[in-house]
N, C-alpha and C positions, 0 to 999 in steps of 0.2 A: 193649241198654241195661243199665247196671249198677244193680242194686237196692241201695239204701243201708239200713243198719240204723238204724231210728228210735228204738230203745230207749235209755234213759239208760244211761250207763256203769255196769256192775255188775249190770244186770238182764237176765236171759236168759229166753227164752220156755219153756225146758225146766224151769224152776222156777216153776210157777204159784203156789205158796204163799208165795214170797218177796215181802215188801212192801218196796219201795224206801225206804231211809232208816229202817227200823224198827229200834229198839234195844230189845231185851226187858228187862223188869225182872225180875231173878231174886232171890229171897230164899233165903239159905243158912242153915239151922240147923246150927250146928257145936258139937260137944261140947267142953267146956272142956279136957279133958285131952289130946285128940289132934288133932282137926280144927282147933280154934281155935288151938292152939299151932302147928300146921303152917301155917296162914294167917299167923300172926305171924312165923314163920320165913321164909316167902316174902317178906314185907315187908322183913325184915332183910337178906335176900339180894338184894333188889331184883329179885325175880322178878315180872314183871307179869302180871296177869290183867285181864279187862275191868272197868271201873269201874262198870258197871251191875249189879253183884252187891252186895247188902247182906247183911252177915254178922251173924247174931244168935247170941251165945254162950249155950249152954244147959249146965246142969250135966251132963246126960247125954241122949243122943238118946232113951233109953227113957222120958224124962219127957214126950215130945211125944205129943200125942193127935191123932187124925184131924181133929178140929175145927180145930187150928192150921193144918194144911195147907189145908183148905177155906177158912178165914178169910183166909189169905194170898191165895188166888185172888180171893176176894170183894173184898178191899181193893186189887186192882189188879196183883198179881204175874202175870207171864206164865209163870213157871216157879218151881218150888221144888226146892231141892237140900238133902238131909239128909246131913250128913257126920258119921260116927261113928267110933269106934275100930275097929281091925281085929277081925274075928270071932275070939273067943276071948281078946281082949285088953282087954275093957271093964273099966274101973275099978269099975263097979258090977255085975260078974259077967255078967249077961245083958241089960243095958239095950239094947245095940245090936241084939240079936236080937229084942227086943220092938219096937223101932223098925222093923226090917226087915218084921216081920209087919204093922205098922200102915201102913207105906208101901205094901206090896203090896195091902192091903185098900183103901186110898184110891185106888190106881191103878185097881182094879176099879170103884169108885164113879165115878171120872172117866169111864171108858169108858161106863158105863151112862147118864150124863147127857150124853154126846156130846162130851166133851172128850178130847183126846189124852192117853193115859196117859204119854207121853214127857215131859210137862210136869212130872212129879214123878219124882225119882230119888234113890236112896240110894247113897252111896259109903262105903267104909271106908278110912281112912288112919291112919298112925301119926303121932306128933308130928314125926318126922324126914322126912316125905314132902312137903316143900314143892313141889318140881317136879311130882310126880304130882298133887297137889291142884290146882295152877294149871292143869295140862293138863285135869283133870276139869271144872274151872270153865269153861275155854274151850270144851270140848266141849259142855257144857250150854248155854252161851250160843248156840253155833252151831246146836244142835238146835232150841232154841226160836225162834231167828231164822228158821229154815226153816219152822217151824210157823205163824209169824205172830203177831199180837197175840191175846191171850186173848179169846175171845168173851164170857167173863164180865166182863172189864174193860170191853169195849166196851158191853155192855148196862148195866153199872153206870153208866158215863159217860152213856149215853143216858137212863137213868132220872133221874139227877141233873140233867141238862140240862132234861128235861121238867118236873121239879119246880120248877126255877128259873124256867123260862118261865111255868109256871102261876102261880107266886107273883107274878111281876112283872105279869102280866095282871090278877090280882086287885087288886094294889096300884094299878095305873093306873085301875081302875074306881072307886076310892074318891074 
């Protein structure tokens, strides 16, 4: 007797963390001079990358604090990408090196609280690296897709839902 595969197309049992139909929300902090210009160039060249990445232009990645990364996860991001100038090529001298230290520190915090450190990544690009930036974004989306939805996002959703249910119960009692 022939055994049939009952899994939906694209879901395989050897990938237990993959959630069928899950599209991660990625927040990308891009420095104004290099990474943001590279993303702009990718658009001009019609190089495509996943639409579920939201880019935030920053003056320099060195201005980003660990709180920004954690707040991104608290507000529903499944992954955070920090894209700065090439090492040694920062327009603010050492801003990207400060960002690298903060990203690595935050990755340690994520591990301590039980979240995968792969959800936060720093990359370095020049303004002319449109294709490599698009490839890095695609890789980030694939990595987070394999990890599945952020547990922080799920718990925030659950808490918000409980708050709404509690409020409506109190409203119905009046």
